[in-house]
N, C-alpha and C positions, 0 to 999 in steps of 0.2 A: 506512321508518325512523321510529321514534317521535320526537316533538317533543323538542328539547333543553330541559332544565329550567334556567331562569335565576332566581337569587335577586338581587333589586335592593334594596340597603340604603341609604336616604337619609332624613334627617330632614325633607325637604321633598317627600315623595312626592306630595302633592296637585298640585304643579306639574308632575309628570312623567306624569300620566295619559295624555296624548296620545302620549307616547313609548312607554309600555307597550302601548297599543292598536296602535301602529305595529308593534312587535315581534311581538305576537300575530297580527297579520294576515300577518306573514312566516313564521308557523308555529312560533314559540317559545312555550313555556309559562312565564309570568312570575309569580313570587311576590314581592310587595313587603313590606318591613318598614322601620320607621322608626328603629331603633337597633341598636347592636352586640350588646347582651345577647341580644335576641330572635334575632338572626342566628346567634349561637353556638349557642343552644339548637336552632334549626331545623336547622342542619347536622348536629348530633348524631343527629337522628332521621329525616332525609330525604335522598333522593338529589338532589344538585345537580350540574349539569354546568358552570356558570360562575357566579361571584359578581361582580356589579357593586357596588362599595363606595365610598361617599362618604368622603372623607378627614376632613372636619371635621363631627363630630356631638357633641352634648352627652352627658355620661356617660362614654362610652368612645370614643376616637378611632378613625378608620379603620385606622391602622397597628396599634393595639393589638388591634382586632378581627381584622385580618388574621393577626396572630401566633397568636391563639387558634384561628382556623379552621384554620390550617396544622397546629397540634398535633393537631386532630381528624382532618383529612384533608389530608395533605401534597400530594396529587396534584391537588386541585381548582384550576382556573385562576381567578385573581382579577384583575379589572380595577379599578384605583384611579382614581376620578374626583375632581378637586380644582380649586379656584380658585387654589390656591397654586402659583406657578411657580418657587419658589426652588430652586436647585441642591441645597441641603442635603436638602430633602424628597425630591427625585427620587432622590438617591443612597441615601437611607434606604429608599425604596420598592423600588428595584431590588435593593438588598441583601436585602430581605425576600422576594425572589423573586416579585414580581408578574409577571403575564403581559403586561399592557398598562397604559398610563398615558394618561388622557384629561383635557384641560383644559376646565373649565367656561367658558362655557356650551357644552354639547355638543348637536349636532343629531342627529336620529334616524338619519341615514345613517352618522354617525361610529360610533355605538354598534353599528349593524347590521354595519358592516364589521369592527369589532373582534371581534364574536361569530362572524362568518363565518370569520375567520382562525383562531379557536380551535376552533370546532365542526366546520367543514367542511374544514379545511386538508388533512387526509390524503386525503379523497376527491377534492378539487379538484386536488391535486398529482398523484395517481395518474392522473386523467383527462388532465391536461395532459401528463404524461410519456409516456403511451401515444400521444397524438395527435402529440406532437413527434417521437417515434421513428418513427412511421409516415411522417412527412414526410422524415425523415433517411434512412430505409431505402433509398430509391432512390438518394440521393447516395452512400451507402456502397457500394451494389451497383455503381454506375457506376465509383467509384474502384477497386474490386477488379478490374474488367474493363478498366481503362485502362493496363494494363502498368506499375504503379508501380515507381519506382526505390527505392533504400534509404531515401531521405528520405520518399518517399510511403508506404512501409510503416510507418515510425515514426509518421507522422501518422494513418494508418488505425488502428494499434494504440491510439494515445492516444484516438481517438474511440470505439473499441470499449470501452476501459476506462471512459471517461466514461459511455457508455450502460449498461454493466454495473452501475455504481454507481447510476445513475439508476433502473434497472429495479427495484431493491429497493423503490422508492417506489410502483411500480405494483402494483395488485391483480389484474392480468390474467395468469394462467398461460399463456394462449395467446400473448400478446405476448412473454413471457419465453422461450417455446419458439421463437418466430420469431427472436428475438435470438440464442439459442444456435445455431440452425441457421446464421445468418449468420456467427457467430464461427467455427463449424466450417468453413464454406466459406472464410473468410479464411485459416485455418490450412492448408487444402488448397493454396490458391494460394501461400501463403508458402513452403511446402515446395518447390514447383516453382521458385520464385524463388531460394531458397537453393541448391537442387541445381544450378541453371544458373550462378550467379554466385560461390559461395563460394570455389571453388578459385582463380579469377582474383584475388579480393581478397587472398588470402594468399600468392600465388606471383608475381604480376605487379606489379612496383613502379610501372609506368606506369598501372595500372588505377585508375579512379575507385572508391574504396572508402570505406565509412563509418568513423567513429571506432570502434575495436574495443578489446578488452581490452588488447592490447599497445601501443596508442597513447593510451589514456585519460589516463595521467599527463602525457604530453607536451602534449596539447592541451587538457585540461580541468582539470588541477590546477596544474601548474607556472606557467602564465601568471599565476596569482593569488598566487604565493609570492614574497616578496622578502626579501633579506638584511636582518636587523635592522629589518624593517618591521612591519606588522600581522601577528600570528601566524596561521597557518592550521592548522586541524585537518582531516585527511582521515579521515572515518569510513566504514569499509567494513563494512556489515551483510551477513553472508553469506546468500545465497539470498533476497533481497528482491525480489519481483515489483513491477512498476510499480503494480498495483492495491493491493498492500500498502503501498507508499509513500503512495498517496493516502489510505489509511486512517489513517496516522500523521501525515500532513501538518498537520492542524489542531493537533496537540499541539506540533509544531515551531514553528508560526506564533505560538504564545503568546509565545515568547521570541526568535524569529529572523525576520528579514525575508528572504523568498525573492526572489532576483534572477534566477536561471535555473533552469527546471525542464525538463531535457532527457533524452534517452535515447541510448544507444549500443548496439553489438552485442557480445554475448559471443562469444568464439571457440568452436569445437567441439573436444572435447566440452564441453557446458555443465556442467562438473563442477569442483569446487574445485581439485583438484590441477593442472588445466590452466589454467583461466581466471584464478584468483587469482595463481598464479605468473607468468602472462603480464602481469598488471597491474603487479606489483611489479618484474619484470625489464625491462619495456618491450620484450619480445621474444616471438616465437612459441615454442611448446615445442620445435620442431626446433632453434632457435638457442640456447635455454637449455641443451639437452642438449650441444650442441657446446661452449659456453663453460664450462658447469659439469657436466662428465661425472660427477663424484663426487656432487655434491649432487642432481642430477636423478634421480628414481626413476620407472621405467616401471611400468605397472599390475601386472605380474607379479613385481616386485621387492619384497623385504622392506623394512620401515622406513617412517617417516612421510613423506608426500608433500609436506607444506607446512612443513617445518622450517627452510627457508633463505630465507624471504621477505625478512627484513631484509638478508641478504647480497645478494640480487637487487636490492633497492631501492638499496642503497649503490652497486652497480655501475651502475645506471641513472643515479644522480646524477652519477657520474664521466663516463659516456658523454655526458651532456647538458651537461657542464661546470658542474654545479651542486653540486659536492662541497664548496663552502665553506658551504653551508647547514647550520645547526644543526638536527638532527632527532632524533626519538625514535620508537620502534616499540613498541606495546603490543598484545598479543593477549589477548582475554578468552574463556576457554573454560569458566569455572565461576563460581559465585557469589562465591567468595573473591577471585578476580581482579577481579571487578566491584566489590566493596567497596573494594578497594585503589585502583581508578580513582577512585571517589568521594572517597576520602581525599586522593589526591595530584593531583587534576585541575588544580589551580592551577599545579603545577610545569610543566605542558605549555606554559604561556604564555611561558616563557622560550625556547622553540624557534621557529625560523622555520617549520618544518612538523612536526606531530605526527601519526603514523599510529596509528589505533585500529582493530583488526580485532575485530569482535564476532560471535560464532558462534551466538547463541541461535536465530535463526529457522531456520537449517539443522538444528540439533539438534532443534528442534520438528518439522520436516518428517519427519526420520528416526524420531523417537520415536512420531509419530502412526501410522506403519506398524505398529509393534509393540505399542502399548498401546490396548486397547479404549476406555478412558475418553477418550483423546485423539481417537479416531475419532468419538466422540460429540460432543466439543467442537468439532471442526473437520471436520464431515461434508462440507462443500462449500466453494466459494470464499467465499461470504458469511460463513460462520462462521469460516473460516480468517483472513479479513481482520479480523473482530471480535476474534479471539483475539490476533492480532498487535498490534492497537491497545491492547488491554487489557494485554498484556505490556509494551509500550513505556511506557505511561503510568505504570506502577508499577515500572518497572525501575530498577536502579542507574544504568544508562546515562542515563536521563532525569534522575535526581537530579544526576549529574555535570555534565550540560550546563546544568542550571538554575544550578548553583553558579558557572559562569563566564559566564552570560548578561549580567552587568552589566559585562563587560570587552569592549574592542574586539577583535574577531577575525573571521576568515573561517572558515566551516564548509562543507566540501564532503562531501556524503553520496552514496555510491555502493554498488554491490554487485558480486559476481562473476558471478552467474547467477541465473536465476529457477527456477521449477518448474512442472510441469503435472500436472493430475489425470488419471491413466491409466485407460482402460476397455477397450482393445482389445488382447488378448494376441496376440503373433506368435511362431511357432515358429522357433527358430534352433538349429543344431547346430554344436558347436565342440569343440576338444580340451580337456584338463584345464587348460591355461594361460589359457583364455579368461576375460575379466573377469566379475565378478558383477553389475556395474551393469545395471539393467533398461532404460535408455534408450540405451545404446550398448554395443557389444561390440568388443573388441580381441583378436585372436588369429590363429592360423594355421588354414587349411582351414575357414573359416566357410561353412556352408550356410544359406541364408535365401531368403525370398521377395523377389526383387529390387525389385518395385514398392512394397514396404512400407517400404523403408529408403533412406537415402542412403549409398552404399558408396564407400569409397576403397581400391581394391586396392593402391595405392601411397600410404602415409600422407603422404609428402612433398607430395602434391598438396593436402593439408589443413593443411600447415605443422606436421606432427606427426613425432616420431621414428620410426625403423624399427628396433625392437629385434631382430627376427629376419627371416630370409628367409621370404617368404610371409606376413608380417604384414599384416593389413588392419584397417580400422575400418568399422563400420556404425553408423548413427544412426537411431533410431526416429523416425517422423514423427507429427504431430498428437498423438493421445492413446494411441498404441501403446506396448506394453512387451514386451520380448524375453524369452521363457522357453525353457528347454531341454526336450527331450522327456521326460526322466526326471521323474516326478511332475508332468507338465505341468498337469493339471487342478487339483492342489493349489495350485501356485504361481500359476496364473492367477487362481484365486479369492482367494487370500491377498492378492495385491497389487492386485487390482482396486479402483478408487476410492481409491487412495493418491496422494499427491503425490510425483513423482519428477523427476529432472533428469539431463541428460547428452545429450539429443537435440535435435531441431529442432522448435521451436514458437515462436510469437510470445511466449508467456509466459516461456520459458526464455532466449530470445536478445535480445529488445528490453527493455533494463533501465535503471533510472533513474540519473541523475547530477544532483545538485541543488546549486546554489551559494547559500549564505546568508551573512548577516552578522548580528551582534547588533544590537539596536535602540538602542544607546547612541550 
């Protein structure tokens, strides 16, 4: 790697010769100048990796020089060196986007450390990330083979997401491949765990079970809602994976203080009509159908499947004896709705609890399947997270939340299910009434490869309605997706590498619930 080129600007360069020699011995190429005017001219015509800039110089000050250099090259890192310790100067320097700030007298090691942070940061972080994951690999492997319970699986998935986010700092394709292999193994074991335990969770009241879609409100939302107390906003962002939450977390942290960052389990199918209705009803789908036979729609029935969430929520309030709470329900499905939310968000603060359902991420997931430009923008998990973060930062939702960030309130963010990138097509045969979803199928006389799916011949064993005799449900595992024999190759290729949901995977089932307050 070629030597980093350092420009050092100080009107007392004579006294810094030993420091320059020290840096040159460390492998840096140092050019010294005594005033801001020469520095500005030099940056116009030469490549500079870092500028070390004295704040107090005759003619043109360090801050004025900094401004001119930034106009020429906005990307060059600048370290301001000064005798002045006043807060006002520090604020002005930081506002001018300096990279570092050193107080005179500086010793050679201080300057060297600052340069190392700037010049070698990426390489050092990549090396450290790789070595840290190598140490953690064995611990994760042991955890996977230690027969984890549902809490253990939530911990394992959080660690996998942590390392997935860290791995983007690594320049080692080999280590990223090792990580992906470990994540695939985790999903294989998770599928076995769900196959063994899921039915017990939803049919046996005495079973030890995790917080799931139908118990989320009871255990994670209502304990923080009080009559005529601090208002609570429950924000449900449809189809938000835990790693996508981590991508938007820094944006939330600008205005909100995070108190709890937890996960819960989506019910099966991990699809909006099942999981989101279960959240608002506080019941499994089989019980929703019994109590609301007119409102509940099965897969093969005409009509919207999520049109009665507000009615379900009202019934849950009554069941939990909380129907004295003042509430509102807002669903955002387009930009016009979102703009109304921005305009009227202050009105929500008069409620005890305000529900906001925001559909964008789910729409993005489905649109990505159909639009080539979105396939380019969200080609893999890394770019999908980046796209989610970019959307949220510039969204009306973010604008609305910023408008009320100066008011005292609770904010609980959750989702209904996640999604997984699919790559392994599986053949399934069914009748004309079989569902179109690629991650689960519901119908009569389904034929499938038994080892590739989680099957419920009796839907009641999964807490699901039984619309017809011989109705059954099957759920794809890991990165599988279910295709019919007709035009099999066409559909297998069309949907390969798309994000889908409805089946059994860590990404779809272990999903975020975050409790925050404003910083006031």
